[in-house]
C-alpha positions in Angstrom: 0.0 0.0 0.0 2.8 2.5 1.0 4.8 1.5 -2.1 1.7 2.2 -4.3 1.2 5.6 -2.6 4.8 6.6 -3.2 4.6 5.4 -6.8 1.4 7.4 -7.3 3.0 10.5 -5.8 6.0 10.2 -8.1 3.8 9.7 -11.1 1.7 12.8 -10.3 4.9 14.8 -9.9 6.3 13.6 -13.2 3.0 14.3 -14.9 3.1 17.9 -13.6 6.7 18.4 -14.7 6.2 17.0 -18.1 3.1 19.1 -18.6 4.8 22.3 -17.4 8.2 21.9 -19.1 7.5 19.8 -22.1 3.8 20.3 -22.8 3.3 16.5 -22.7 0.5 14.5 -21.1 2.1 11.1 -20.6 0.3 7.9 -21.5 3.1 5.4 -20.5 5.0 6.9 -17.6 7.7 4.2 -17.5 8.9 5.4 -21.0 9.5 8.9 -19.6 11.2 7.7 -16.5 13.6 5.7 -18.7 14.1 8.6 -21.1 15.2 10.8 -18.2 17.5 8.2 -16.6 21.2 8.5 -17.5 23.5 5.5 -17.4 25.2 7.0 -14.3 22.1 6.1 -12.3 20.7 3.2 -14.3 23.3 0.8 -15.7 21.0 -1.7 -17.4 20.2 -1.1 -21.1 16.5 -1.5 -20.5 16.5 1.0 -17.6 18.7 3.9 -18.9 18.0 6.3 -21.8 20.6 5.2 -24.4 18.3 3.0 -26.4 15.6 5.7 -26.5 18.2 8.3 -27.4 19.1 6.1 -30.4 15.5 6.0 -31.5 14.8 9.6 -30.8 17.8 10.7 -32.8 16.3 8.9 -35.9 12.8 10.3 -35.3 14.1 13.9 -34.7 16.2 13.7 -37.9 13.2 12.6 -39.9 10.9 15.3 -38.6 13.5 18.0 -39.1 14.1 16.8 -42.7 10.4 16.9 -43.4 10.1 20.4 -41.8 13.0 21.8 -43.9 11.7 20.1 -47.1 8.4 22.0 -46.7 9.9 25.2 -45.5 12.4 25.5 -48.4 10.6 24.1 -51.5 13.2 25.5 -53.9 16.5 24.8 -52.0 18.9 22.0 -53.2 19.8 18.9 -51.2 23.1 20.2 -50.0 21.5 23.2 -48.3 18.8 21.1 -46.7 21.4 18.6 -45.4 23.5 21.4 -43.9 20.5 23.1 -42.3 19.5 19.8 -40.7 23.0 19.4 -39.3 22.8 22.9 -37.8 19.5 22.1 -36.1 20.3 18.7 -34.7 24.0 18.9 -33.8 25.0 18.1 -30.3 25.7 21.6 -29.1 22.5 22.9 -30.5 20.4 20.2 -28.9 22.1 20.6 -25.6 21.4 24.3 -25.6 17.8 23.7 -26.5 17.4 21.1 -23.7 18.8 23.5 -21.2 16.5 26.3 -22.3 13.5 23.9 -22.1 14.4 23.0 -18.5 15.3 19.4 -19.1 18.2 19.6 -16.7 15.6 19.9 -13.9 14.0 16.6 -15.0 17.1 14.6 -15.9 18.1 11.8 -13.5 21.9 11.6 -13.4 24.8 11.5 -11.0 24.8 15.1 -9.8 28.1 14.6 -7.9 29.9 14.0 -11.2 31.1 17.4 -12.3 32.0 16.2 -15.8 28.3 15.2 -16.4 27.1 18.6 -15.2 29.2 20.3 -17.9 28.6 17.7 -20.6 26.0 17.4 -23.3 23.9 14.7 -21.7 20.9 17.0 -21.6 20.7 17.1 -25.4 21.0 13.4 -25.4 18.2 13.3 -22.8 16.1 15.4 -25.1 16.6 12.9 -27.9 15.6 10.1 -25.5 12.4 12.0 -24.7 11.6 12.3 -28.4 12.0 8.5 -28.6 9.6 8.2 -25.6 7.0 10.5 -27.1 7.2 8.6 -30.4 6.5 5.2 -28.6 3.9 6.8 -26.4 2.0 8.9 -29.0 2.9 7.7 -32.5 4.8 9.5 -35.3 2.2 12.1 -36.3 1.7 13.5 -32.7 5.4 13.4 -32.1 6.0 15.4 -35.3 3.6 18.1 -34.2 5.1 18.1 -30.7 8.6 18.6 -32.0 7.7 21.5 -34.2 5.5 23.1 -31.6 7.6 22.5 -28.5 11.2 22.5 -29.9 11.6 24.1 -33.3 9.3 27.1 -33.1 10.2 28.4 -29.6 13.9 27.4 -29.4 15.4 26.9 -32.9 15.9 30.2 -34.8 16.0 28.8 -38.3 16.6 32.2 -40.0 19.6 32.8 -37.8 21.0 29.4 -38.5 21.0 30.0 -42.2 23.7 32.7 -41.6 25.9 30.5 -39.5 29.0 28.8 -41.0 28.6 25.2 -39.9 32.1 24.2 -40.8 33.8 25.7 -37.8 36.8 23.5 -38.3 37.5 25.0 -41.7 37.0 28.5 -40.3 39.6 27.8 -37.6 42.1 26.3 -40.0 41.7 29.4 -42.2 42.3 31.7 -39.3 45.5 29.7 -38.3 46.8 29.8 -41.8 46.2 33.5 -42.1 48.1 34.2 -38.9 51.0 31.8 -39.4 49.8 29.4 -36.6 50.4 25.7 -36.5 47.0 24.0 -36.0 46.2 20.3 -35.5 43.2 18.3 -34.6 44.3 15.3 -32.6 42.4 12.3 -31.3 43.3 12.2 -27.6 40.9 9.5 -26.4 38.6 6.9 -27.8 36.5 4.7 -25.5 33.3 2.7 -25.3 30.5 3.9 -23.1 27.5 1.6 -23.0 27.4 0.3 -26.5 28.6 3.5 -28.1 32.1 4.7 -29.0 33.0 8.2 -27.7 35.8 10.2 -29.4 37.7 13.1 -27.8 39.4 15.5 -30.2 41.8 18.2 -29.2 42.6 21.4 -31.0 46.3 21.9 -30.7 47.6 25.4 -31.4 51.4 25.8 -31.7 51.9 22.7 -29.7 49.5 23.5 -26.9 46.0 22.1 -26.3 43.5 24.9 -26.8 40.2 23.1 -26.5 38.6 19.6 -26.6 35.3 18.2 -27.9 33.6 14.9 -27.5 31.2 13.1 -29.8 30.0 9.8 -31.1 32.1 10.4 -34.3 35.2 12.3 -35.0 33.4 14.8 -37.2 31.1 15.9 -34.4 33.9 15.9 -31.8 36.1 18.1 -34.1 33.3 20.6 -34.7 32.7 20.9 -31.0 36.4 21.3 -30.3 36.6 23.9 -33.1 33.6 25.8 -31.6 35.2 25.9 -28.2 38.5 27.1 -29.7 36.8 29.8 -31.7 35.0 31.1 -28.5 38.3 31.1 -26.6 40.0 33.0 -29.3 37.1 35.5 -29.6 36.8 34.9 -33.4 
């Protein structure tokens, strides 16, 4: 009886938070508990959010592709691909997740300072997309993504003006100023079932910045972005 009351209280609290922060009325609460649970607090694959993150990544990519296809009826494939990359890259998703308040919902090891500063909240957002998809179906998920993520938090017109290839921008700056610049893989490890790469920007022999990603391209872009911010470019 007491256990049921505690569970009921937790469910009511989650319902309130999901409604207020995400605009979602849950059907299957267990999906959302799983989506919010990082591997640092739930090690089993069926209890943490990595599988839902994988699913949500695919659903989000498809919805954004459809959104851009309809928004830009006369743009070529290369433009659409670049815009989608700008909208769903790791840094962008993490920024959106923080603005949405997902950090307040996420269940993770709050004593791990690395996690606090990492991009797990963007990953959590992808997991939530996966949960919404399983809970509500594709069409409702599509409408939810556009209404709750794209319109309020993704400034598409501004993204058009951003040079996505930050790595090339940094290389160009270094060449112009006679600097020696390298992108070096400093770490590669398996977390869960996914490979994590750490890429460092090395300027004149010193490490300027680092970036982590599920592939070297994303990690390099994040390292380049951090370097550009430090250099004030």
